[in-house]
TISEGU-770120 format. One line per 4 residues: number of its first residue (from 1); their letters; for each residue y, x, z of C-alpha. Coordinates in steps of 0.2 Angstrom, whole numbers, padded with zeros to 4 digits. Example, Ala and Ser with C-alpha at 12.3 -4.5 7.8 and 13.67 -1.06 7.14 Angstrom:
// TISEGU-770120
1> AS> -0022,0062,0039  -0005,0068,0036
END
This chain:
// TISEGU-770120
1> XXXX> 0431,0242,-0151  0432,0244,-0170  0449,0251,-0176  0456,0243,-0191
5> XXXX> 0471,0245,-0202  0465,0232,-0214  0475,0222,-0227  0489,0212,-0219
9> XXXX> 0488,0193,-0221  0503,0188,-0210  0516,0196,-0220  0513,0182,-0233
13> XXXX> 0524,0171,-0222  0533,0184,-0212  0550,0174,-0211  0542,0158,-0203
17> XXXX> 0531,0168,-0191  0545,0180,-0185  0558,0167,-0183  0547,0157,-0172
21> XXXX> 0543,0172,-0161  0561,0176,-0159  0567,0159,-0157  0555,0156,-0143
25> XXXX> 0561,0171,-0134  0579,0167,-0136  0577,0149,-0130  0569,0155,-0114
29> XXXX> 0584,0166,-0111  0575,0183,-0112  0588,0190,-0123  0599,0193,-0108
33> XXXX> 0587,0206,-0101  0597,0220,-0109  0614,0220,-0118  0608,0231,-0132
37> XXXX> 0617,0246,-0138  0621,0242,-0157  0625,0260,-0162  0613,0260,-0176
41> XXXX> 0622,0246,-0185  0638,0244,-0193  0649,0228,-0190  0638,0214,-0197
45> XXXX> 0642,0208,-0214  0635,0191,-0216  0626,0186,-0232  0618,0169,-0237
49> XXXX> 0600,0168,-0230  0588,0175,-0243  0577,0161,-0249  0558,0165,-0252
53> XXXX> 0555,0170,-0270  0545,0157,-0280  0532,0160,-0292  0534,0146,-0305
57> XXXX> 0546,0140,-0317  0549,0123,-0325  0538,0123,-0340  0530,0108,-0348
61> XXXX> 0512,0111,-0342  0504,0099,-0353  0489,0106,-0362  0493,0106,-0381
65> XXXX> 0482,0097,-0393  0484,0111,-0405  0472,0122,-0395  0456,0127,-0404
69> XXXX> 0446,0130,-0388  0438,0119,-0375  0427,0122,-0360  0416,0108,-0353
73> XXXX> 0405,0108,-0337  0396,0094,-0328  0394,0093,-0309  0375,0093,-0310
77> XXXX> 0371,0112,-0310  0371,0113,-0329  0379,0128,-0337  0397,0128,-0344
81> XXXX> 0399,0125,-0363  0413,0134,-0372  0418,0130,-0389  0429,0141,-0400
85> XXXX> 0431,0140,-0419  0420,0153,-0428  0430,0166,-0437  0427,0168,-0456
89> XXXX> 0428,0186,-0454  0437,0187,-0471  0451,0201,-0470  0468,0195,-0476
93> XXXX> 0473,0212,-0483  0466,0228,-0492  0454,0240,-0483  0461,0252,-0470
97> XXXX> 0478,0243,-0468  0486,0238,-0452  0501,0226,-0448  0506,0226,-0430
101> XXXX> 0518,0212,-0425  0530,0215,-0410  0538,0200,-0402  0553,0210,-0394
105> XXXX> 0562,0199,-0381  0575,0212,-0375  0582,0204,-0359  0589,0215,-0346
109> XXXX> 0577,0229,-0350  0587,0231,-0366  0604,0227,-0358  0602,0239,-0343
113> XXXX> 0590,0252,-0349  0590,0251,-0368  0571,0251,-0367  0568,0240,-0382
117> XXXX> 0579,0250,-0393  0570,0266,-0386  0553,0259,-0392  0560,0255,-0409
121> XXXX> 0567,0273,-0411  0549,0279,-0405  0542,0270,-0420  0555,0278,-0432
125> XXXX> 0550,0295,-0426  0531,0291,-0428  0520,0295,-0443  0517,0277,-0449
129> XXXX> 0510,0280,-0466  0509,0269,-0481  0494,0259,-0474  0503,0254,-0457
133> XXXX> 0517,0242,-0454  0526,0238,-0439  0535,0221,-0440  0547,0216,-0427
137> XXXX> 0556,0200,-0421  0571,0203,-0409  0580,0191,-0398  0583,0186,-0379
141> XXXX> 0596,0198,-0374  0615,0199,-0373  0617,0216,-0380  0607,0228,-0391
145> XXXX> 0610,0247,-0390  0606,0249,-0409  0620,0244,-0421  0607,0237,-0433
149> XXXX> 0602,0223,-0421  0613,0207,-0417  0611,0197,-0401  0618,0182,-0410
153> XXXX> 0603,0178,-0421  0584,0181,-0422  0581,0195,-0434  0565,0202,-0442
157> XXXX> 0563,0221,-0446  0550,0232,-0453  0549,0250,-0449  0548,0260,-0465
161> XXXX> 0551,0279,-0468  0558,0281,-0451  0571,0267,-0454  0573,0250,-0446
165> XXXX> 0575,0239,-0461  0581,0221,-0459  0570,0209,-0469  0574,0192,-0462
169> XXXX> 0586,0183,-0451  0587,0165,-0443  0598,0155,-0431  0596,0161,-0413
173> XXXX> 0582,0151,-0404  0574,0154,-0387  0560,0168,-0387  0552,0157,-0373
177> XXXX> 0548,0143,-0385  0531,0141,-0394  0539,0137,-0410  0549,0154,-0410
181> XXXX> 0533,0164,-0408  0523,0154,-0421  0537,0154,-0434  0537,0173,-0433
185> XXXX> 0518,0175,-0434  0516,0162,-0448  0530,0171,-0458  0523,0188,-0454
189> XXXX> 0505,0184,-0458  0510,0177,-0475  0522,0191,-0479  0513,0206,-0472
193> XXXX> 0495,0203,-0472  0483,0217,-0468  0464,0220,-0465  0468,0222,-0447
197> XXXX> 0483,0213,-0438  0488,0215,-0420  0502,0206,-0409  0511,0214,-0395
201> XXXX> 0521,0203,-0384  0536,0214,-0377  0546,0210,-0361  0545,0205,-0343
205> XXXX> 0529,0197,-0338  0524,0187,-0322  0505,0184,-0323  0496,0168,-0328
209> XXXX> 0508,0155,-0320  0524,0159,-0329  0518,0170,-0344  0530,0182,-0352
213> XXXX> 0546,0184,-0362  0560,0178,-0351  0575,0174,-0363  0591,0178,-0353
217> XXXX> 0601,0169,-0366  0592,0153,-0362  0591,0152,-0343  0576,0164,-0343
221> XXXX> 0565,0152,-0352  0548,0160,-0354  0532,0158,-0364  0519,0149,-0353
225> XXXX> 0500,0151,-0357  0500,0134,-0364  0515,0138,-0376  0506,0154,-0381
229> XXXX> 0490,0144,-0385  0501,0132,-0395  0509,0146,-0405  0493,0156,-0409
233> XXXX> 0484,0140,-0413  0498,0135,-0426  0496,0152,-0436  0477,0153,-0433
237> XXXX> 0474,0138,-0444  0481,0147,-0459  0471,0164,-0456  0454,0169,-0462
241> XXXX> 0451,0182,-0449  0455,0185,-0430  0469,0196,-0425  0462,0213,-0421
245> XXXX> 0471,0213,-0404  0484,0204,-0394  0492,0214,-0381  0506,0213,-0368
249> XXXX> 0519,0227,-0366  0524,0217,-0350  0520,0217,-0331  0505,0208,-0323
253> XXXX> 0497,0201,-0339  0480,0208,-0338  0473,0192,-0330  0456,0183,-0333
257> XXXX> 0466,0167,-0338  0477,0175,-0351  0462,0184,-0359  0453,0167,-0360
261> XXXX> 0467,0160,-0370  0468,0175,-0382  0449,0176,-0384  0451,0162,-0397
265> XXXX> 0462,0171,-0408  0458,0190,-0406  0444,0203,-0405  0453,0213,-0391
269> XXXX> 0465,0210,-0377  0477,0224,-0370  0487,0222,-0354  0491,0229,-0337
273> XXXX> 0486,0221,-0320  0501,0229,-0311  0520,0230,-0315  0524,0241,-0330
277> XXXX> 0538,0254,-0328  0552,0253,-0341  0545,0267,-0352  0531,0255,-0356
281> XXXX> 0519,0259,-0371  0520,0275,-0380  0523,0269,-0398  0524,0286,-0406
285> XXXX> 0506,0289,-0401  0500,0272,-0406  0509,0273,-0423  0503,0291,-0426
289> XXXX> 0485,0286,-0422  0485,0272,-0434  0492,0282,-0448  0479,0295,-0446
293> XXXX> 0465,0283,-0442  0468,0267,-0452  0450,0262,-0452  0450,0262,-0433
297> XXXX> 0446,0245,-0424  0454,0237,-0409  0443,0246,-0396  0447,0263,-0403
301> XXXX> 0466,0259,-0404  0465,0251,-0386  0459,0267,-0379  0474,0276,-0387
305> XXXX> 0486,0263,-0380  0479,0265,-0363  0478,0284,-0362  0495,0286,-0370
309> XXXX> 0503,0273,-0358  0496,0282,-0343  0503,0299,-0350  0520,0290,-0353
313> XXXX> 0520,0284,-0335  0514,0301,-0329  0529,0309,-0338  0540,0297,-0330
317> XXXX> 0532,0300,-0313  0526,0283,-0312  0507,0284,-0314  0503,0280,-0296
321> XXXX> 0503,0261,-0299  0498,0262,-0317  0484,0251,-0323  0478,0246,-0341
325> XXXX> 0464,0236,-0348  0456,0234,-0365  0445,0218,-0365  0431,0215,-0378
329> XXXX> 0435,0197,-0382  0419,0194,-0392  0409,0195,-0375  0422,0184,-0366
333> XXXX> 0413,0168,-0366  0397,0175,-0357  0409,0182,-0344  0417,0165,-0341
337> XXXX> 0401,0156,-0340  0395,0168,-0327  0411,0166,-0318  0409,0147,-0317
341> XXXX> 0391,0150,-0310  0399,0162,-0296  0413,0150,-0293  0400,0135,-0291
345> XXXX> 0391,0145,-0277  0408,0151,-0269  0414,0133,-0269  0397,0127,-0260
349> XXXX> 0399,0141,-0247  0418,0138,-0244  0418,0124,-0231  0406,0133,-0219
353> XXXX> 0413,0150,-0222  0431,0147,-0225  0437,0161,-0213  0427,0175,-0221
357> XXXX> 0430,0170,-0239  0449,0169,-0237  0449,0185,-0227  0438,0193,-0241
361> XXXX> 0450,0187,-0255  0465,0194,-0245  0457,0210,-0243  0455,0212,-0262
365> XXXX> 0468,0222,-0271  0483,0212,-0277  0498,0216,-0289  0516,0213,-0290
369> XXXX> 0522,0214,-0272  0516,0198,-0264  0527,0199,-0249  0543,0189,-0243
373> XXXX> 0555,0203,-0248  0548,0207,-0266  0541,0190,-0270  0524,0183,-0275
377> XXXX> 0514,0185,-0291  0498,0178,-0283  0488,0190,-0295  0473,0196,-0286
381> XXXX> 0460,0208,-0292  0445,0198,-0299  0432,0211,-0296  0439,0213,-0278
385> XXXX> 0437,0195,-0275  0419,0194,-0281  0414,0210,-0272  0422,0205,-0255
389> XXXX> 0412,0188,-0256  0396,0193,-0264  0386,0188,-0248  0392,0170,-0251
393> XXXX> 0389,0169,-0270  0377,0180,-0281  0388,0192,-0290  0376,0202,-0300
397> XXXX> 0376,0193,-0316  0395,0191,-0315  0399,0209,-0312  0387,0214,-0326
401> XXXX> 0396,0202,-0338  0412,0210,-0332  0406,0227,-0335  0402,0222,-0353
405> XXXX> 0418,0213,-0356  0429,0228,-0350  0429,0240,-0365  0440,0253,-0357
409> XXXX> 0452,0254,-0342  0463,0266,-0333  0469,0266,-0315  0482,0276,-0306
413> XXXX> 0479,0282,-0288  0487,0266,-0281  0474,0255,-0289  0459,0266,-0291
417> XXXX> 0447,0252,-0288  0455,0239,-0298  0442,0230,-0309  0453,0228,-0325
421> XXXX> 0457,0209,-0323  0467,0199,-0311  0464,0181,-0305  0476,0168,-0298
425> XXXX> 0474,0165,-0280  0488,0156,-0269  0493,0170,-0257  0509,0160,-0256
429> XXXX> 0511,0143,-0266  0529,0140,-0272  0526,0121,-0275  0514,0108,-0282
433> XXXX> 0521,0112,-0300  0513,0130,-0298  0496,0122,-0294  0498,0109,-0308
437> XXXX> 0501,0123,-0321  0486,0133,-0314  0474,0117,-0315  0477,0118,-0334
441> XXXX> 0473,0136,-0336  0459,0139,-0324  0442,0146,-0329  0432,0135,-0319
445> XXXX> 0433,0118,-0310  0424,0125,-0295  0436,0139,-0293  0450,0127,-0295
449> XXXX> 0442,0117,-0280  0442,0134,-0270  0460,0137,-0274  0464,0118,-0270
453> XXXX> 0455,0119,-0253  0463,0136,-0248  0481,0130,-0253  0478,0112,-0245
457> XXXX> 0472,0119,-0228  0472,0105,-0216  0479,0092,-0228  0461,0091,-0237
461> XXXX> 0448,0094,-0224  0435,0082,-0231  0435,0089,-0249  0430,0078,-0264
465> XXXX> 0427,0088,-0280  0424,0072,-0290  0443,0071,-0291  0443,0086,-0302
469> XXXX> 0428,0080,-0312  0430,0065,-0323  0416,0053,-0327  0411,0064,-0342
473> XXXX> 0413,0081,-0333  0427,0093,-0333  0436,0098,-0349  0448,0112,-0350
477> XXXX> 0458,0103,-0364  0461,0087,-0354  0471,0081,-0340  0458,0073,-0328
481> XXXX> 0468,0076,-0312  0479,0062,-0305  0497,0064,-0304  0502,0069,-0286
485> XXXX> 0485,0078,-0283  0494,0094,-0277  0509,0086,-0268  0504,0093,-0252
489> XXXX> 0511,0110,-0258  0528,0102,-0256  0526,0098,-0238  0534,0109,-0225
493> XXXX> 0523,0116,-0211  0531,0117,-0194  0524,0119,-0177  0510,0130,-0170
497> XXXX> 0492,0130,-0174  0481,0121,-0162  0465,0130,-0167  0470,0146,-0158
501> XXXX> 0464,0148,-0140  0461,0163,-0129  0446,0169,-0119  0459,0182,-0112
505> XXXX> 0477,0177,-0113  0489,0190,-0121  0493,0203,-0108  0501,0221,-0106
509> XXXX> 0492,0235,-0097  0496,0254,-0099  0507,0250,-0114  0493,0241,-0123
513> XXXX> 0497,0223,-0128  0480,0214,-0130  0471,0198,-0131  0454,0191,-0134
517> XXXX> 0451,0175,-0144  0438,0162,-0140  0423,0161,-0151  0429,0145,-0158
521> XXXX> 0446,0152,-0162  0439,0168,-0170  0430,0157,-0182  0446,0149,-0186
525> XXXX> 0456,0165,-0188  0459,0174,-0205  0473,0186,-0200  0482,0194,-0186
529> XXXX> 0498,0204,-0188  0511,0212,-0176  0530,0212,-0177  0544,0221,-0169
533> XXXX> 0563,0216,-0167  0577,0223,-0158  0587,0213,-0145  0605,0214,-0149
537> XXXX> 0621,0204,-0145  0621,0199,-0163  0603,0192,-0163  0586,0198,-0165
541> XXXX> 0586,0211,-0178  0569,0212,-0188  0562,0229,-0190  0546,0223,-0198
545> XXXX> 0527,0225,-0196  0515,0236,-0187  0500,0243,-0197  0489,0250,-0183
549> XXXX> 0482,0235,-0175  0465,0237,-0166  0454,0223,-0172  0436,0218,-0168
553> XXXX> 0431,0203,-0178  0414,0202,-0169  0421,0201,-0152  0438,0193,-0155
557> XXXX> 0448,0208,-0146  0465,0213,-0153  0477,0226,-0146  0490,0238,-0150
561> XXXX> 0498,0252,-0141  0515,0255,-0149  0520,0274,-0148  0539,0271,-0151
565> XXXX> 0539,0279,-0169  0546,0270,-0184  0550,0274,-0202  0567,0281,-0204
569> XXXX> 0579,0289,-0217  0583,0307,-0215  0598,0303,-0204  0586,0295,-0191
573> XXXX> 0592,0278,-0196  0578,0265,-0194  0571,0256,-0209  0565,0238,-0209
577> XXXX> 0547,0240,-0215  0534,0227,-0222  0517,0231,-0228  0512,0228,-0246
581> XXXX> 0495,0235,-0246  0484,0244,-0234  0467,0253,-0237  0458,0267,-0229
585> XXXX> 0467,0281,-0238  0484,0274,-0243  0497,0262,-0236  0511,0255,-0246
589> XXXX> 0527,0248,-0238  0542,0240,-0244  0560,0241,-0236  0574,0230,-0241
593> XXXX> 0590,0240,-0245  0606,0242,-0254  0606,0256,-0267  0623,0260,-0274
597> XXXX> 0629,0243,-0269  0614,0233,-0277  0601,0224,-0268  0583,0231,-0270
601> XXXX> 0568,0237,-0261  0561,0255,-0257  0543,0257,-0261  0535,0269,-0249
605> XXXX> 0517,0276,-0249  0509,0284,-0234  0494,0295,-0234  0490,0300,-0217
609> XXXX> 0506,0307,-0209  0514,0310,-0226  0526,0298,-0233  0534,0297,-0250
613> XXXX> 0547,0286,-0258  0540,0281,-0275  0556,0273,-0280  0566,0257,-0279
617> XXXX> 0559,0240,-0286  0569,0224,-0288  0553,0213,-0286  0549,0196,-0293
621> XXXX> 0564,0184,-0295  0565,0166,-0293  0558,0163,-0310  0542,0173,-0307
625> XXXX> 0548,0187,-0318  0542,0204,-0312  0555,0219,-0312  0550,0234,-0323
629> XXXX> 0563,0245,-0315  0553,0256,-0302  0567,0268,-0303  0566,0285,-0294
633> XXXX> 0580,0289,-0282  0591,0304,-0287  0603,0315,-0277  0619,0306,-0274
637> XXXX> 0611,0288,-0273  0619,0279,-0258  0606,0269,-0248  0610,0256,-0235
641> XXXX> 0596,0247,-0225  0596,0228,-0224  0590,0219,-0209  0586,0201,-0206
645> XXXX> 0594,0194,-0190  0587,0178,-0182  0599,0168,-0171  0596,0155,-0158
649> XXXX> 0610,0143,-0163  0613,0146,-0182  0604,0151,-0198  0596,0168,-0201
653> XXXX> 0608,0181,-0207  0608,0199,-0213  0617,0215,-0207  0618,0232,-0215
657> XXXX> 0615,0249,-0208  0625,0265,-0212  0626,0272,-0229  0616,0287,-0232
661> XXXX> 0618,0298,-0247  0601,0304,-0254  0599,0323,-0257  0586,0333,-0267
665> XXXX> 0570,0335,-0257  0573,0320,-0246  0560,0308,-0241  0557,0295,-0227
669> XXXX> 0551,0302,-0210  0548,0295,-0193  0560,0293,-0179  0559,0286,-0161
673> XXXX> 0567,0269,-0160  0585,0269,-0154  0586,0267,-0135  0588,0249,-0131
677> XXXX> 0578,0233,-0129  0565,0226,-0141  0553,0212,-0142  0535,0213,-0149
681> XXXX> 0522,0200,-0153  0507,0194,-0163  0506,0181,-0176  0489,0173,-0179
685> XXXX> 0485,0164,-0195  0472,0151,-0195  0460,0145,-0208  0472,0131,-0214
689> XXXX> 0487,0143,-0216  0495,0137,-0200  0501,0150,-0187  0501,0153,-0168
693> XXXX> 0514,0165,-0161  0508,0174,-0145  0519,0175,-0130  0531,0189,-0133
697> XXXX> 0533,0204,-0123  0548,0215,-0121  0549,0234,-0120  0563,0246,-0118
701> XXXX> 0565,0263,-0126  0573,0277,-0117  0582,0293,-0123  0566,0303,-0123
705> XXXX> 0557,0291,-0134  0547,0283,-0120  0542,0265,-0122  0540,0254,-0106
709> XXXX> 0533,0237,-0108  0535,0222,-0097  0531,0204,-0097  0543,0189,-0094
END
């Protein structure tokens, strides 16, 4: 049997799967087997049930007529046509001059960490020179660390001679509005024109669904891609040249969809596929380089931004998950056309190869958590998707075009094979609104159909792509999809999958819990995951997921022999553990905890038998905003595990473990499960996103760390 520790699929709906497993057990009376010694837990403190974090916000998702770009394709095998206005290539300023506009939305990054002020001080320390200006608009936060900046108005500054000079002020407006960005850029381009001009969007990001710049003074209103398109279109009409670059000092914004919007307005695009730490870009290195090399172009500057960003992360001990990409937008249309051809083939292959295509996509690298506890970004590595499914669609032309369009990239160890661009895929759909937003920014109608089929599952088994194509084909700048097209995403899925059947029913033998799927069921299965929970008088206490499941996708055999070890704090206190990513060399886990009284998550990496806490990360909030606060634990931090508890007769609750004070040199370790009774079961995901929960088994742990399994 092949042994696999492959990427998990079931943690995408861990709450529903585990709740069903535990509820099944409790309703059959099996929780009475053992009273359960609860010595590992404090008296339970009940919190409100945590709701699954969503990935969308309430933006107006209409495509703005102001956009200068449209894409068109007919469903007849013809190639996509892309129309963007040709740049006049007439510089708006003197030779060897630069203006970099920074749209600085402070949010809690400023309020909690003073990160925006720190970057302004970096610019003051740099060697800007007479030929280089940095022009900044501030807003979006309750409090600024620098006395020069007010939170009661939108202010505009220029960095001159190491000083922050106020040059304009206006009434406070939301940094998440298109008009706020366009007003700043229109004013800036007119007031401070240069031969080369760049734009940096600074704040939290969330990928292509919710965009960036979450204004905490305006209910975390953010700039959607449609709003960014509107803002850049408004200023671009008065420009005689493209911006040299548009970049995002934000999380998760290096996506194919974002770059596609920016390709109309700029020569180069900068961004990170993964979350960015608070340190962000290194503005000293950027300003010094431009001062010393004012004739440089966006490609040369982009390399400096990427390399200095990586070194910034490295100095902050956060280079593990670092990613940065520089995209040559002059070649982007060729890439989009090839992507559409690839998507056309993938769409054609999807109905008969649904299982393997979905498994391939879920095996690709992804960014921003994508699990119940940390939230979902639904940002998946585009190159990974393409390579994982190359046998179903010819990927050679697309991968060649992708190599041409990526001018430069840098990856940390945690994403060593990342391609440089992410792509939306519904690992977990928040609602129909999320899919409606995506339908307006997708690169291809065929890929939209793949997304729709994957998200719709059993709701759309006989697929009709003509609903995406209008009579005159598909246009990116039009709404051709009827209202209610994605309403299935608002339906609640209940009940067990009927597609899962067994050649060998689940059984326990010699402490192995095994089963074999029928050939038909195997063809309908995309993921298998195993969970453990402790049976206590307070309910079923979730300990999390098991990584080392034996899988054979040829024969349908699945098994696990649990050895009784579990992740723990140095005081042997068990941690709830959920899998974030899993490849042949490194596994990444998350563990919900309280740190110094605040709810967050431990990020843990595992290489072989060596575990390491990378830091604590708040994840993605209900607005889709990704945290930039991967904070290192320091001596004196007080950590308390948080466990989800499922009950037979009331809603799920949470309880806390014991407080542990972190010491210098500490790290997570392994401990035997506390003596007592536990349950163990598999969740099987079918091709339509439904789930089958196997018959559970119970096992007991004794004082010597021996596990004894028995069926009920």
